[in-house]
KOLSEFI-94535 format. One record per residue: residue in three letters; z negated, y negated, x negated of N, C-alpha, C in turn. Coordinates in steps of 0.1 Angstrom, whole numbers, plus 5000, padded with zeros to 4 digits. Example, Ala and Ser with C-alpha at 12.3 -4.5 7.8 and 13.67 -1.06 7.14 Angstrom:
Ala492250574868492250454877492250334868Ser492950224872492950114863492150004871
This chain:
Met913034891677912335011675912935091663Ile912135141654912635221643913035361647Pro914235401645914635531650913835651643Thr913535751651912835861646913735951636Lys913135981625913936061615913936201620Pro915136261620915136401625914436501616Glu913936611622913236711614914236771604Glu913836791592914636851581914137001579Val915137091580914737231580915337301568Leu914737411564915137491552916437571556Val917437561548918637641550919037691536Val919837801537920537861525921937871529Pro922837871519924237881521924638021527Arg925438021537925938151543926638231532Ala927338161523928038231513927138311504Leu925838261502924938341494924538471501Phe924238461514923938571522925038681521Asp926338631522927438721522927538781508Glu927238711497927238761484926238871482Leu925038851488923938951486924139071495Gly925039061505925339171513925039141528Ala925939081535925639051549925539181557Phe924739171568924539291576924239241590Glu924239331600923839301613922639391617Gly921639321623920439391627919339371616Leu918639481612917639471602918039531589Ser917539471578917639521565916139531560Phe915839651555914439671550914339651535Glu915339581529915339541515914839401514Ala913739361520913339231521913139161508Asp912439231498912139171485913439141478Arg914439221478915739191471916339071476Tyr916439051489917038931495916238811492Leu914938821495914038701493914038651479His914138731469914138691455915238591453Ala916438611459917538521457917438401467Leu917138431480917238331490916138221488Leu915038261482913938161480913938101465Asp915038131458915238071445915437921448Pro914737831441914837691444916237631441Arg917037711434918437661431919337671443His918937751453919837781465919437711478Gly918137691480917737641493917737491493Leu917937431505917837281506917437251521Phe917037131523916637081536917737001542Leu918137031555919136961562918536911575Pro919036801581918536761594918836871604Arg917836901612918037011622919237001631Pro919436881637920636871646921936921639Ala922136881626923336921619923237071616Ala922137121612922037261608922237361620Glu921937311632922037401644923537421647His924437341642925837351645926737371633Asp926137421622926937441610926737581605Pro927637671608927537811605927737841590Ser928037731582928137761567926837761561Phe925737741569924337751564923637841574Lys922537911568921637991576920237921575Gln919637891587918337841587917437971585Leu916537961575915638071571914438061580Ile914138161588913138161598912138271597Pro910838241594909838341595909638391609Tyr909538521611909338581625908238691623Val907038651628905838731625905438821637Leu905338951635904839041645903339061643Leu902539031653901139051652900739181657Ala899939261650899639391653898139411653His897639501661896239541661896039681667Gly895539771659895339911665896539981670Gly897639951664898940021669899639941680Arg898939841685899639761696900239631690Val901139571697901839451692901739341702Leu901539221698901339101707902739071713His902739061726903939021734903638891741Tyr904538801743904438681750905738641757Val905638541765906838491772906938341768Arg908138301764908438161760908438081772Gly907637971773907637881784908937801785Lys909237751796910537681798910437541793Lys909237491789909137351784909037361769Gly909837271762909737261748910337381741Gly910437371727910937481719912437491720Glu912937611717914337641717914737671732Ala915537581738915937601752916637731754Arg917437771744918337891746917438021747Leu916138011744915338131744914238121755Ala914238011763913237991773913138101783Ala911938131787911638231798911838381794Lys912138401781912338541776911138591769Gly910938721770909838791763910138791748Ser909038791740909138791726907938861719Ile908238921707907138971699907038901686Gly907838801684907938731671907338591672Ile906438551663905938421662906538351650Gly906938231651907538161640908338041643Gly908937991633909837871635910337821622His910837701622911537651610910537611599Val910937641587910237581575910837451573Asn910037341572910637211571910137131559Arg910637011558910336921546908836901545Thr908036901555906636881554905936991547Asp906537111546905937221539906137211524His907037121520907337101505907936961504Pro907136851504907636721504908436671493Thr908336731481909036691469909836811463Gly911036781458911736881451912436981461Pro913137081455913837181463912837281468Pro913137351479912237451485912237571476Asp911037641477910837761469910037861477Ala909637971470908838071477907538021482Asp906837931474905637881479905737791491Ala906837711492907037631503907237721516Phe908037831514908237921525906937981530Ala906138021520904838081524903937981532Arg903937861528903237751535903737741549Gly905037741550905637731563905337841572Val905237971567904838081575903438061580Arg902538021571901138011576900937891586Arg901737791584901637671593902137711607Glu903237781607903837811620902837911628Leu902238001621901338101627900138021633Arg899537931625898337861630898637761641Glu899937711641900237621652900437701665Glu900937821664901337891677900337981682Ile899538041673898538141677897238111671Val896138111678894738101673894138231672Phe893738271659893138401656892138381646Thr891338491644890238481634890638551621Gly889938511610890238571597891338511590Ser891638561578892738501570893638611564Pro894138701573894938811568896338751563Glu896938821554898238781548899338861555Pro900338801560901438871566902238951555Arg902839061559903639141550905139131554Ala905939091544907339081546907939231548Ala908439251560908839391563910339411563Ala911139301567912539321568913239181569Leu914539181568915339061571916139091584Leu916338991592917039011605918238921606Asn919338971609920538891612921238941624Asp921638841632922338871645923438761647Asp924638791642925738691644926438701657Ser925938781666926538801679926238691689Thr925238611686924838501695924938361689Glu924938261697925038121692923838091683Val922638131688921438101680921538181667Gly921838311667921838391656922738351645Arg923938301648924938261638924438161628Val923438081632922937981622921538001618His921038121620919638161616919638291609Leu918638311600918438431593916938461594Gly916438561600915038591601914438671590Val913138631587912338711577911238771586Val911338901588910338961597909039001589Tyr907938951594906638981588905839061598Val904939141593903939211602902539161597Leu901739111607900439061604899439151611Glu898639231604897639321610896339241612Leu895939221624894639151627893539251629Thr892339201624891139291626890439261639Asp890739151645890139111658891239081668Pro891239151679892339131689892239001697Ala891138921695891038801703891938691698Val892938661706893938561703894138471715Thr894538341712894938251723896138171718Ala896838111727898038031724897637901718Gly898337861708898137731702899137621707Glu900137671714901137581720901437621734Ser901837521742902037541757903237631759Glu904237641750905337731752905137871749Ile903937911744903538041742902638081754Thr903238171763902538201776902438361777Gln901538401786901338541790901138631778Leu900238591769899938671758899338811762Glu899838921756899339051760899639151748Trp898539231745898739341735899439451742Cys900439511736901239611742901439731733Glu901439851739901739971731903239971729Pro903740041718905140041716906040091728Ala905440191735906240241747906440131757Glu905440041759905539931769906639831764Leu906639811751907639711746909039771748His909239901745910539961747910939941762Ala910039951771910339941785910639801789Arg910139701782910439561785911639501777Arg912239581769913239541759914339451765Asp914839481777915939411782915639271786Ala914339241788913939101792913539021780Met913739071768913339001756914538921749Glu914138821741915238761733915838861723Ser917038831718917738921710917038971698Trp916338881691915638921678914539021681Ser913838991692912739091696913339221700Gln914539221707915139351710915439431697Ile915939361687916339421674915039481668Cys913939411668912739461662912139571670Val912239571683911639681691912439811689Asp913739801686914539921684914039991671Gln913439921662912939981649911439951647Leu910739941658909339891657908439991649Glu908640121651907840211644907940201629Arg909140181624909440161610908840031605Leu908939921613908439791609906839801607Leu906239871617904739881616904339971605Ala905140071602904740171592904640111578Gly905340001575905339941562906040021551
């Protein structure tokens, strides 16, 4: 049997993040960071098993908040599949790794990242229309095992139609929630969603 080749995911050097100005929580200077992080001179693809345990790199992860009429989509991560460390926790972020299939040749760039954002969205959530997500902030949380090897790019996607369904089995209990409801559920959410909820009004304001 031919061994399965591991997924290759987009990473950037931790040293680059430190050079640009490391932070904890959210930074609303998304454009400044992304200009450097998505420069093809800096990004590369690494096998995911290695990247998950190498804090000298940050896996660059799109994290998309879906909004409609002032409400935000909330879901619960199923216990099967996906990132086991996040299972059964509430979330308001849709996304995942940008990988080699998003840019089969050459070094990764901004176009590859944009393709990865769109692919992850369409894989995880079924919705109508073709709205473009807006890069709202960068998210870093070095306080957790997951966070130390990931760097989030927080997007907001405004939908014109609230009809949505899950595209993957690990996306469960989809529900549109008012900001006050999300604040009340904060403690049951994964850490990245907690960070976003704490500044949700600013993220949605654009």
